N, C-alpha and C positions, 0 to 999 in steps of 0.2 A: 504494500500500500504506500504509494508515494504521496507526500504532502509537501507542497512547495512553499518556501519562504522567499525572501528577497534575493539572497545570494547563495542560499543552500536549500537542500531539501532533505526530508527524513524519508527513509525507505527501509524495507526489511533487509537484514544482512543477507549476503550471498556467499557461496562457498569460495569464490575468488577473493573474499576479504580475509581469508585465513591468515595469510602472512602478516598483514598489517595489524590485525587484532592480536596475534601471537606476539608480535614485537612490542606492543603496548604492555602486554602482561609481563614482559621481561625488562621493562624500563623501570629501574629502581626509583627514579625520581617520581614517576607516576604512582608507583606502589606506595612510596612514602606519603604522597598526598592523600592516598586512600586509607592508610593504615598506620597506627603507631607502632605496633609490634611486628616489624618486618620479618623477623625470624619465624614467627608463628604462621605467617601467610606466604612465605617465600614461594614463588612460582618457579619450580624447576622443570616443569613439563617440557619435553621436547616437542617439536612441531607435529610429529605423528600422534603423540598422546593428546595434544591440544586439539588436533583435528578430530580425533575420535571422541573425546570427552567434553570439550567446551563448545566448539563451533556448532554442533547440532542443537545445543540449548539456545545459542544466540539466533540461529536461523529459525528454529522451530517455534520458539516462544515469541510469536509475532501477533499482530492485530487479529488475524484470522484464527489463531489458536484458542482464543478465549481462555487463556491461562491466568494464573495469579500474578504473572509478570509479563511484560511486553518489552521487547528490545527493538530499537531502530538504530540504523547507522545514520550519521550526519555526513552528507555528501555535498561538495561544492558544485554549484550549478554549471559553471563554465567548463569543467573538465571531469566531472563525476568522481573526483578524488574523495576517498573516505578520510575524514579528519577527526571524527569523534563518535560518540554514541549517546543515546537517550534511553533511559530505563524507567519504566513505570512499574511500581509494586502496588498492586491493588490491595488496600487494607479492608475494604468491603465494596459492595456494588456501587457506592456513591463517592468514595474517597480513594485517593492514591498518593503515594510518595513518588516524587520525580527527581531523577538525577540527570543532569546535562553535563557532559564532559567533552571539552575540546582537547583531545589527546595529542594532536600534532602541535608541538610547541610553536612553530612558525606561524600558526593561524590563530593563536590566542591574542586577545585584546584587539581584535580586528572586526568586531561586531558579529562574528559568527555565533558566539554564545547567546547574545541577546536574540538574534534571529532564530536560533534553534529553540530557545525558551518560548518565544512567541508561537512558533509552529507547534511545539509540544502542547502548549496551552490550548491552541486551536483544536488540536486533535482531542484533547481531554474534554473540553467543554462543548464543542460543536459536534463531534463525532461519537464519542463515548458517553456523553451526558454525565460526566463526573461533577460532583457538587463542590468538593474541596481538593485542591492540589497542595501538598505539603512539600516544601523545599527546605532541606536541612544542610548546613555546611559548617565547617569549622569557624570558630570565632575569629580566626586570623585570615579568613578568605575574603579579602577586601574586594576583589572583582565581583564576586557573587553578591556581597553585601551592597555594593554600589548599584548593581542591576536591580535587585529586589527593593532596596530602600529608596534610591534616588529615582530610578525610572518608573517604578510601580508605586512608590510612596507607601510601602508597607513597613510596619513596625515589626520587630521580631521579639520572640521569647527566647530565653536562654535555658539550656538544660545540659546536664552532664550525662554522658553515656559511657558505660564501661561493660566490656565482655572480654572474651579470650583474645580478641584482636585489637580492641580499641579502649582507650582511656582518654577521653577528649571532651572539651567544652564545645557545644554546638549552639548555633542560632537556628531558629525555626520560623519560617515564613509560611503563611497560609494564603493561597490564592483562591479567589472565587470567580465565578463568571463575570460578576460586576467589575472586579479588578481588571480582568482581561479586557472586557469591552471598553473600559475607560482608557486603557493603554492603546487600544486600536484607534479610538477617536483622537487621541493626542498625536498619533503618528500620521493621520490623514489631514 
């Protein structure tokens, strides 16, 4: 399912994305952004193992699968280059948590993240009929805080999260269809 933004589009992952997605899993800088306890989550999978165990999940858990999670790749419009991913984790039939990641470093801070967030919100509110989208990030993630706080005018709540992999302070933003529609009006 392709959903167009201004400079990028979201689409289901494809088998030819394997090498790019595997490279992201091996990039320790990206892993450190995701996790505090790197040793607990270190990804040592070779490409064959990744192809067998990970990519089927990314490809199969798409919009059509009606699963508890949904994965999209973020592709640049002008050359179809995969630069990141969007993940929806449905907490119930009306709410979901959203993650938007621009994994290719040379494409960060170039509006792709904002565009991907807008397209993901379009999908959530206009196609899936979601009531609330929750975006959580580290307290230190200023780019996401700027997008959610300045562009969308949202306030955040703070919470501390700890499990086997994480021990981190997070900020939590809640998007509604009204928040999304207001942002659309401001862009036009």
